[in-house]
N, C-alpha and C positions, 0 to 999 in steps of 0.2 A: 504494500500500500504506500503510495507516495505521500510526502509531507503535506502536499496540498489537500489530498483526500482526508488525511487525518485531521488537518485543521478544519476542514469543512464539517466533518462529523462532530468534532468537539463543539463547534459553533452551533450545530443543530441540537446537540445534547443540552447546551447551555440555554438555547432558546426555549426548548421544551420545559426545562426546569423553571425558568423565569416566568413563562406564560402560565404554567400550572399554578405556581404560587400566587401570581397576581389574580387569576380568576378565583382561586380559593378565598383570598382575602375579600375580593369584590362581592362574592356571593354571601360570605359570612356577615358582611355589613349591610346587606340589602333586605328587602321585605320578603325575599324568597327563602331566607334562612330558616324561618319557623317550620314550614312544611317538610324540611329536610332533616329535622331533629329526630333521632331514634335512640332507643335503649339497646345496647349490645348484649351479648350473651353473658357478660360479667355484671350487667346491671348499670354500666356507666353510660352517661349521656354523651352521644357522639353526633356528628353531622355527616350527611351523605354528600355534602358539597364537594368533597374530594373527587367524586365520580365525574361530574361535568367538568371540573377543573382539570383532571387528568385527561379526559377525552379531548378537550379543546387543545391543551398544551401538546399532547402527544400527536394528535392528527395534524395540527398546523406545522409542527416541527418536522414530522415525517415528510410532509409535502415539500417543505423547504429543502430537506436533504435528499430528496428523490433524484434519481439519475435522469429522469425524463418527465415530460408533461403528462403522459398517460399514467405513469407510476404515481406521480403526485396526485392526480385526480383519483386514482384508486385508493390512495391513503386517506384522502379527505372523505370520500364516500363511505369507506369502511369504518373509519374512526368516528366521524361525526354522526353518521347514520346509526351505527350500533350504539353509540353513546346516547343518542336522542331517544331511541325506543327503550333503551335500558332505563333512562331517567323516567320515562313514562311509566314503566312497570314499578320502579321504586316508589313513585308518588301515588299512582292510582291503585297499585297492588296492595297498598297499606290500608285501603278502605275496608270497612267491615264486610261488605258484600263480596269483596274480591278475595278475602283471605282463605276461603275454602277452596278456591280454584287453583290449587297448587299441584305441580307435577303434570305430566302430559295427560294422564287420565282425568285430572281435574279440569284441564282446558277443554278436553273433548266433552266432558259432562256439561260444562257451561254452554258449549256450542249447541249441544243437543237440546238444551233448555231455552235456546234463542238468545243467549248472551255471549258476547265476545270478551273473554278474560283479558286482562292486561298482559298476562304471560303469553297468550297466543299472539297478541299484537307484537310483543317483543320477538317471539320466534320468527314470525313472518317478516318483521322488519330487518332482523339480523340476516335472515336468508336472502332477502332482496338486496341488502347492502353488499353481501358477499358475492352475489351473482353479478351485480353492476361492477364491483371492483375487479372480478375475474375477467369480465368482458373488456374492461379498460386495459388490463394487462395483456390481453390477447392482441390488442392493437399496438402494443409496444414492441418495436423491433429489437430492443436491447434485452428483452427477457430471454433468459437462457433456454436453449433448445426449443424455440418457438415451433409449434406444430405446422405452421405454414411452410416450413422447410422440409417437412417429412410426410405430410398428409394433406387431405382435402378438407372440405367443409365439415364432414362428419367427425374427422379427427379433431378439428378446431372446436367443434361443439362439445365433444366429450372432454376436451382439455379445459374448456370454460367451466363445465359442470364440476369437474374435479377441483378446479381452483376455488369455485364457490364453496364447495364442501370443506376445503381446507380452511378458508377464512371463517365460515360460520362455525365449524367444528372447534377451531382454536378459541374462538370467542366463548363458546359454551364451556370448554374445558377450564379456562381461566376463571370463569364465573363459578364453576363448581368448586374451585379451590378457595373461593372467597368466604370461608367460614370462620376463620380466626384472624386476628390482627396481623397484617403483614404477609400472610401466607401467599395470597395471589400475586402480590407485588414481587416477593422473593422468587417465586416460580417464573414470573415473566422476565426478571433480570437474569436468571440462570439460563433460560431458553434463549433470550435475546442476545446475550453477550457474544456467543459464537457467530451469530448472524450479522454482527456489525462489521464483519470483514467481507471483502468481495464487492462486486459492482453494485449490488443492492443494499449494501451496508448502511447507506444514508437513510434508508427507510426505517431503520431500527434505532439509530443513534438518538433521534429526538424523543421517541417513546421511552427509551431507557433513561434519558435525562429527566423527563417528566415524572417517571415512576420513582426515581431516586429522590425527587423533590418532595413527594407526598409520603414516602415510606416512613420517615421519622414520626410524623403525626399519626399515621396508621398504627405503628407499633405502640405509641403512647396512648392509644385508644381515645384519641380526640376526633378522629374522622373514620369514615368507612368508604371503601370504593363503591360498594353497591353494584347493582347490575350495570349502571351507567359506566363506571370506571372499568370494571372487570371485562365487560363485553367489548368496550372500545379498545382496551389494551390487547385483549386476545385477538380481535379482528385485525389489528395492525400487525401483530406478529404473524398472523395467517397470511396477510398480504406479502410480507417479506419472505415467508416460506414458499408461497406460490411463485414469487418472482425469481426465486433461486432454482426452481426445479422444473423439470419437464413432466410429461404425462405419467411416466412410471414413478417418478419421485412423489408427485402429488397423490397418486393412487396409494402408495405405501404410507404416506403421512395420514391420508384420510382413513385408511384401514386401522391405523393405530389409534386415531382419535375416536373412531366408532367403537373400538374395543374398550377403550378407557371409559367412554360414556356409558356403554352397556354395563361395565363392571361397577360403575358408581351406583347403579340401580340395585345392586345386590350386596356390595361391600362398601363400608364406610371408609372414605379416604382418611378421615380423622383417626379412626381406629388403626388403620394400617400405619399411619405416621407415628402414632403413639407407641406402637409395638416394634418399631424399627429404630434402634438407638441413633444412628446417623441422621435419619430424617427427623427424629424427635428433637435432637439438639439443634439442628438447623432451623426447624420450625419455631423453636422457642428463642432463638438468638435475637437479642435486642428488645424482646417483649417485656412488658411489666411483670415483675417476678411474682406478685401475689394478687389474688382477687380482692375486691373491696369488702 
């Protein structure tokens, strides 16, 4: 990596951090702060303002660090789109009539009763954002092993669907990890750090900077990422993964994401982490030592 590339990615990371912190302060001092207050699993009062702050900072910085206009557009669509529908679910999903509509079965039950749950809106929105982002990447000649070089319209269509699955699947996986302070952010940093190298590394540098900026407050249990922050962060990582891989790589990543998502329906990630010493120590690193 050239010194110029390193400098550009450092600038993108700094821009992501500064933007996320600025948006977090702006929301905290606005009239929107009240509806975003929540009580976490420890009984502490936190704010979901970190979600839109992270989504905004990460998406804008990812676009600024992107190697091309289509990749920048894909980052904006995936990050801001997933963050917006995640915020909708964070706010509307907290209403009493929505609380019973949890899980995929709950969303289907609500639909059968003539209601559209906030969770179903989020699922559809993240899927649509992933599809749009993958289509934009398909128009980018800088994307690695573009199917236009090896196949026709059918191959391109399959590759777009695989890319959409990677973006939406990564968004969902990071959201599934957002059950304890700092867990989703740490996972994103661990996954994103290796992706910061190579031609598409600029897509990741900004989100990493924004994540690092909100992580201390997340660990201190002053904020939560919520669906807005976790979905946006995961979607942006998915864009970077899709930009680095061809059809086979995307298919492999998507298979792993589907397997992990299916496993989460039967096995508690928290239980697995607590029973694995290395994961348990990493999960607890930096977190408040005692419950109130």
